[in-house]
Each structure stands twice: as structure tokens, then as C-alpha cells.
C-alpha positions in Angstrom: -31.0 14.4 2.3 -30.7 11.1 0.5 -32.8 11.7 -2.6 -30.2 13.3 -4.9 -27.9 10.4 -4.2 -30.4 7.6 -5.1 -29.8 7.6 -8.9 -26.1 6.9 -8.2 -26.9 4.2 -5.7 -29.2 2.6 -8.3 -26.4 2.8 -10.8 -23.9 1.2 -8.4 -26.3 -1.6 -7.6 -26.9 -2.3 -11.2 -23.2 -2.0 -12.0 -22.0 -4.5 -9.3 -21.5 -7.3 -11.8 -19.5 -5.0 -14.0 -17.3 -3.6 -11.3 -14.5 -5.9 -12.4 -14.8 -4.2 -15.9 -15.1 -0.7 -14.7 -13.2 -0.2 -11.5 -9.6 0.9 -11.6 -7.0 2.4 -9.3 -5.1 5.6 -9.9 -1.7 4.2 -10.7 -2.3 1.6 -13.3 -4.5 -1.2 -14.6 -7.4 -2.3 -12.2 -7.0 -4.7 -9.3 -9.4 -7.3 -8.0 -11.9 -6.0 -5.5 -11.2 -8.5 -2.8 -8.7 -7.2 -0.3 -5.9 -9.6 0.5 -5.8 -10.7 4.2 -2.3 -9.8 5.3 -0.7 -10.6 8.6 1.8 -8.2 9.9 4.0 -10.3 12.2 6.0 -8.3 14.7 9.7 -8.8 14.3 13.0 -7.3 15.6 15.8 -5.6 13.7 17.9 -8.6 14.4 15.5 -10.8 12.4 16.3 -8.9 9.2 18.9 -10.3 6.8 22.1 -8.3 6.7 22.5 -5.6 4.1 25.5 -3.8 2.8 26.2 -0.2 3.7 25.9 0.9 0.1 22.4 -0.7 -0.3 21.4 0.7 3.1 22.2 4.2 2.1 20.8 3.9 -1.4 17.5 2.5 -0.1 17.1 5.1 2.5 17.8 7.9 0.0 15.2 6.5 -2.3 12.6 6.5 0.5 13.6 10.0 1.7 13.3 11.4 -1.8 9.5 11.1 -1.5 9.3 12.8 1.9 8.2 16.1 0.3 5.1 14.2 -1.0 4.5 12.7 2.4 4.9 15.9 4.4 1.2 16.1 5.2 0.7 12.4 5.7 -0.4 11.6 9.2 1.6 8.4 9.3 4.9 9.6 7.8 5.0 13.3 8.7 7.1 12.9 11.9 9.5 10.3 10.5 10.0 12.3 7.4 10.8 15.5 9.4 13.3 13.5 11.5 14.8 12.0 8.3 15.6 15.4 6.8 18.4 15.9 9.4 20.0 12.4 9.2 23.5 12.3 8.0 24.3 10.0 5.0 26.3 7.6 7.0 25.5 3.9 7.7 25.6 4.6 11.5 23.3 7.6 11.3 20.8 5.8 9.0 20.7 2.6 11.1 20.2 4.8 14.2 17.3 6.6 12.6 15.6 3.5 11.4 15.8 1.7 14.8 14.6 4.8 16.7 11.7 5.6 14.4 10.4 2.4 12.9 9.1 -1.0 14.0 9.7 -4.2 11.9 6.8 -6.3 10.7 7.1 -9.4 8.6 4.5 -9.7 5.9 2.7 -13.0 5.8 0.0 -14.6 3.5 -2.5 -17.2 4.4 -1.4 -19.4 1.5 2.4 -19.1 1.4 3.4 -17.7 4.7 6.5 -15.5 4.7 7.3 -16.1 1.0 5.9 -14.5 -2.0 6.6 -13.4 -5.6 9.1 -10.7 -6.5 9.1 -9.6 -10.1 10.7 -6.7 -12.0 9.8 -3.9 -14.3 11.6 -1.1 -16.3 11.3 1.9 -18.5 11.5 0.6 -22.1 12.8 2.6 -25.1 11.1 1.9 -28.4 11.6 3.3 -31.9 8.8 5.6 -33.1 7.9 9.0 -34.5 5.7 12.1 -34.1 3.7 11.3 -37.2 2.2 8.3 -38.8 4.2 6.6 -41.6 4.3 3.2 -43.4 6.8 2.0 -40.8 5.3 3.7 -37.7 1.5 3.0 -37.8 0.7 1.9 -34.3 -0.9 4.8 -32.3 -0.1 5.6 -28.7 -3.3 7.2 -27.5 -3.8 9.9 -25.0 -6.9 10.1 -22.8 -10.1 9.8 -24.9 -12.4 12.8 -24.9 -15.4 10.5 -24.0 -13.8 8.6 -21.1 -15.8 9.2 -17.9 -14.2 8.5 -14.5 -16.4 8.5 -11.4 -14.7 8.6 -8.0 -17.0 6.5 -6.0 -15.7 7.7 -2.6 -16.9 11.2 -3.4 -20.4 9.8 -2.7 -19.6 6.7 -0.6 -16.5 7.0 1.7 -16.6 3.2 2.2 -15.6 2.9 -1.4 -12.3 4.7 -0.9 -10.0 4.4 -3.9 -12.7 2.9 -6.2 -13.5 4.4 -9.5 -15.8 3.6 -12.4 -14.5 4.1 -15.9 -16.8 4.1 -18.9 -18.7 6.1 -21.5 -22.0 7.8 -21.3 -24.6 6.7 -23.9 -27.8 8.6 -23.5 -28.3 8.6 -19.7 -26.4 5.3 -19.1 -22.8 4.8 -18.1 -21.5 1.8 -20.1 -18.2 0.0 -20.0 -15.5 1.6 -22.2 -14.2 -0.2 -25.3 -11.8 -3.1 -24.6 -8.3 -3.3 -26.1 -9.4 -5.4 -29.1 -12.1 -2.8 -30.0 -9.8 0.1 -29.6 -7.2 -1.6 -31.8 -9.8 -2.4 -34.5 -11.8 0.8 -34.5 -9.6 3.4 -32.9 -10.7 5.9 -30.3 -11.6 9.6 -30.1 -8.3 10.6 -28.5 -5.1 12.5 -29.3 -2.2 10.4 -30.5 0.9 11.2 -28.5 3.3 9.2 -30.7 3.4 6.4 -33.3 5.2 3.0 -32.9 6.2 0.4 -35.5 5.3 -2.7 -33.6 2.1 -3.5 -31.7 4.0 -5.7 -29.3 6.0 -2.6 -28.3 2.7 -0.9 -27.4 1.6 -3.9 -25.3 4.8 -4.0 -23.3 4.7 -0.2 -22.9 1.2 -0.5 -21.4 2.4 -3.3 -19.1 5.3 -1.2 -17.9 3.2 2.0 -17.6 5.9 4.3 -18.9 8.6 4.5 -21.4 10.6 6.5 -24.0 10.2 6.7 -27.7 13.4 7.0 -29.8 12.9 9.3 -32.7 15.0 9.2 -35.9 16.6 12.6 -35.2 18.0 11.3 -31.8 15.4 12.9 -29.6 13.5 10.9 -27.1 9.9 11.4 -26.1 9.0 10.4 -22.6 5.5 9.2 -21.9 3.7 8.0 -18.8 0.5 6.5 -17.6 -2.5 8.9 -17.9 -5.5 6.7 -17.5 -7.0 3.3 -18.4 -10.1 1.9 -20.0 -11.4 0.2 -16.9 -11.1 -3.4 -18.1 -9.1 -5.9 -16.0 -5.5 -6.6 -16.8 -4.9 -10.1 -18.1 -1.3 -11.2 -18.8 -0.8 -12.1 -22.4 1.7 -14.7 -21.2 -1.1 -16.5 -19.4 -3.0 -16.8 -22.8 0.1 -18.3 -24.4 0.2 -20.9 -21.6 -3.6 -21.6 -22.0 -3.1 -22.1 -25.7 -0.3 -24.6 -25.2 2.2 -22.3 -26.8 4.5 -21.9 -23.8 5.0 -23.6 -20.5 4.3 -21.5 -17.4 7.9 -21.6 -16.3 9.0 -20.4 -19.8 7.0 -17.1 -19.8 9.1 -14.0 -20.1 9.0 -10.8 -22.2 11.7 -12.2 -24.4 9.8 -15.5 -25.0 6.5 -13.6 -25.7 8.2 -11.4 -28.2 9.9 -14.4 -29.9 6.5 -16.1 -30.2 5.0 -12.9 -31.7 7.8 -12.7 -34.3 7.3 -16.3 -35.3 3.5 -16.0 -35.3 2.6 -12.6 -36.7 -0.8 -13.7 -38.0 -1.9 -14.5 -34.4 -0.6 -11.3 -32.7 -4.0 -9.6 -32.8 -5.5 -12.7 -31.1 -2.7 -12.6 -28.5 -3.3 -8.8 -27.8 -7.1 -9.2 -27.6 -6.6 -11.7 -24.7 -5.8 -8.6 -22.5 -8.8 -6.3 -22.5 -7.0 -3.6 -20.5 -5.8 -0.6 -22.4 -3.6 2.2 -21.0 -3.7 5.8 -22.2 -0.5 7.9 -22.0 0.6 11.5 -21.8 3.8 13.2 -22.7 6.2 13.9 -19.8 9.1 16.3 -19.5 12.4 14.8 -20.6 14.9 14.4 -17.9 17.6 12.1 -16.6 15.4 11.2 -13.6 13.6 7.9 -13.4 9.9 7.8 -14.5 7.4 8.9 -11.9 5.4 6.2 -10.2 2.0 6.4 -8.5 3.4 8.5 -5.7 4.5 11.1 -8.3 8.2 11.0 -7.5 11.0 9.8 -9.7 11.7 6.0 -9.3 15.1 5.0 -8.2 16.5 2.0 -10.2 17.0 -1.0 -7.9 15.4 0.7 -4.9 11.8 1.6 -5.8 9.1 -1.0 -5.9 5.5 -1.3 -7.0 3.3 -2.8 -4.4 -0.3 -3.8 -3.7 -1.5 -0.8 -1.8 -4.4 -2.7 -0.3 -1.5 -4.3 1.8 1.3 -1.7 1.8 0.5 2.0 1.7 2.4 4.1 -0.8 5.4 5.8 0.7 6.3 3.0 3.0 9.8 1.8 3.6 10.3 -2.0 3.1 13.1 -4.5 3.6 13.4 -6.8 0.7 15.2 -10.2 0.5 15.1 -12.0 -2.9 17.5 -13.0 -5.7 18.2 -11.9 -9.3 17.4 -14.4 -12.0 21.0 -15.7 -11.8 20.5 -16.5 -8.1 22.7 -13.7 -6.7 21.1 -12.2 -3.6 19.2 -8.9 -3.5 18.9 -7.7 0.1 18.1 -4.0 0.7 15.6 -1.4 1.9 13.3 -0.3 -0.9 10.7 2.4 -1.2 7.0 1.6 -2.0 6.5 4.3 -4.7 4.4 2.7 -7.4 1.5 0.3 -8.1 0.4 -1.9 -11.0 -2.4 -4.0 -12.2 -0.5 -7.3 -11.9 0.8 -6.5 -8.4 -1.6 -8.2 -6.1 -1.0 -10.1 -2.9 0.2 -10.0 0.6 3.9 -10.7 0.0 4.4 -9.2 -3.4 6.7 -6.5 -4.9 7.8 -5.4 -8.4 11.3 -4.0 -8.4 12.1 -1.2 -10.8 15.4 -1.9 -12.6 15.9 1.3 -14.7 15.7 2.3 -18.4 16.7 0.5 -21.6 17.4 -3.0 -22.8 19.7 -4.2 -20.0 17.1 -3.3 -17.4 14.5 -4.9 -19.6 16.4 -8.1 -19.8 16.7 -8.3 -16.0 13.1 -7.2 -15.4 11.7 -9.6 -18.0 13.3 -12.6 -16.3 12.6 -11.7 -12.7 10.1 -14.1 -11.2 11.8 -14.8 -7.9 10.7 -16.0 -4.5 11.3 -13.5 -1.7 10.4 -12.0 1.6 9.2 -8.5 2.5 9.3 -6.7 5.9 7.3 -3.5 6.5 9.2 -0.8 8.4 6.4 1.1 10.1 6.4 4.2 12.3 6.4 3.3 16.0 3.1 3.8 17.7 1.1 4.1 14.4 -1.8 1.8 13.7 -1.0 -0.9 11.1 -2.6 -0.6 7.7 -6.3 -1.7 7.5 
């Protein structure tokens, strides 16, 4: 019977122009609705750049750490079962990979085999449990009135698509943008207080972080939900305003600009309408959990565009650090992010704290990515 579904169909048809405002993915800020057209070019193991034994073992261990989450996945169930018995030696790991997986080079229509490799990290910012004269920037939890509609529960062809908004009367309307939330607040619990609005912006970009309290304790927080508005990089706004050149944009330069121009910080932050809500997470020495809900491994976990690369995949990455030194290693696709879009695209997790942040903030490198895919399995659609 189609009648009970017709109001939702009408809502979707009316909301199509607003989908860019309302639709978001599970693991971070929303992504564009157009699926990149990726080419998976068959390759051989001999085509891959050489990797050290240490990087081979570390990358394999990072991927295998998610196998418990992939135990019921039709694609990865068999390879994960086989991986559980593999010895932690370079010879055993290479034998497993070549026996179980096929190599495919990722290609884009525009840039061929090369794409953009960036970095991210888990920041640590000073803050407190309670509001004070110093700490007066709220870190909000999920608002009581945020409504999330999983569209694929009604229309399977919209798999992974969600609407986020607020019900007013009988109408679902877009939720407040970041500027409105900063100006008016929101009906949500406050999980912590920060001293600098730029810390909150960078925390939202990274998707997780720690808050250093005066008594030495650290609060760990992670992504809980999002307001449904599209993510727009604040660095892009600075370029458009003629404040920075495109090649100069980094977290450090953005923060320097904010310190030098405090009166324009609200304008800068309003240029990104996306707003991320957080929840408290258990404190541990593990990395933060990504979209796959497993702890990220510094240097060996990446965020990807899951319209191209399914979560849980094993990849072979070839790129460089900002200083030009090579980074060649297998990495695990364990996270997603609103700015991670494209066929040859990855965001490498570098760890926690200032040193990782310095590296991540300057990481805008060219690179190549190969997909290591189970033999006989259909390629991603």
C-alpha cells in the first residue's frame, strides 16, 4: 500500500532543493549528493611501491583491528577470518595479502592516478566542566529538538541519506546554522566549556578531541551528530576575502589570522554553516574512534569518501609528508569526513596533541591510492 508513504514522498519532493542543507552522513559533516565516478584499474602486486616491513606489519595490524566489526560483512567476512590466523611476520602478511586480495589503482576522470592526501588529528584544548569568565564557549551535545530521518527506511535507493532538521508545526525545516547557534544558543546539554571559539571550530573539523582541565584530568569527546548544513572550509573564506593565498592555508595560518583579527572571528566562523554536536567518550590510551567505531591507529588509519571506498577496506597509500619525505604503507579505511570527497582522496590520522596537529595541519600532499579488494568480490558500486 502506497498511501501511508505519500506524505513522506511529498516532503522529499519539496525538500529536494534543501537536500544540500539537510542531508548528512553518519560519520561527520555532510557530503555532496553527486557520487564521484571512480575507475578501479586492475593492477598487480608488482605495481605497488615498495614498503618497509615495519610499515607493512603496522598497516596490516591497523586493518585487522577492525575485523571484529566486519565479521558479518559479506565482503570482508572470509578475509577477516583468514587474517585471524596470520602470524605477525612480513612473510606471512605478504602471503596472506597476495592470496586473499586483488590490487586496483584508483583513478579519477580529472586527475588520473593522482589525488589529494591530507591529515587530521585529535586536538587537546584547555577547558572546564563549568562556565567561567575564561571558559565561556560551549561545546554542545545533541539538541533535544534535532530530528534525523533515515531516508532509506522508506526508500532503499536513498541508502545512507538522512535529513536533519527541526519540526515546526507539521513541517520539517532546516536546523539552525552555525552562526545562529553561536548567537542564540541551542536547546542542548553542554558537555564542556572552551576558552577560544577557534578551538571549537578546529574541534568540529577534526571530529573528536580532548579537553584539558585545570586539575590535570582530560575529557574525551567525539562526534555525536550534526546540524545538517554543508561543511565549508573557513580557509576558503579567507582566500575569497583576499586574506590568505590558497597555498598558504593551514590551521596555523588560520589561527594566526584569528589572533590578529579578533573582531572578524565571528564573520570567519559564520562562513561555515556546519555545526557538529559532541558526546563524552570513555578516557583511554587508545586513539579516538572513527566512523567504523574502532580506535584509529596513528599513521595507519585514514578517512575516505565512502561513496568510492567502503569503510573497512585495506588500501595502499603512496604520498609524502610536508617536508617531502615519503609515506608508503598499507592503511585502513576506518573513518569519513565532510571535507573528504573524491575518487583519489584520503585523510591520514596522525595521532593526538600538538606535534600531530602540526603535521596534520600542513599536510596537503599529492598521492596515489590502491584498493586491496577481496578476490572474486564485486567492486564497489
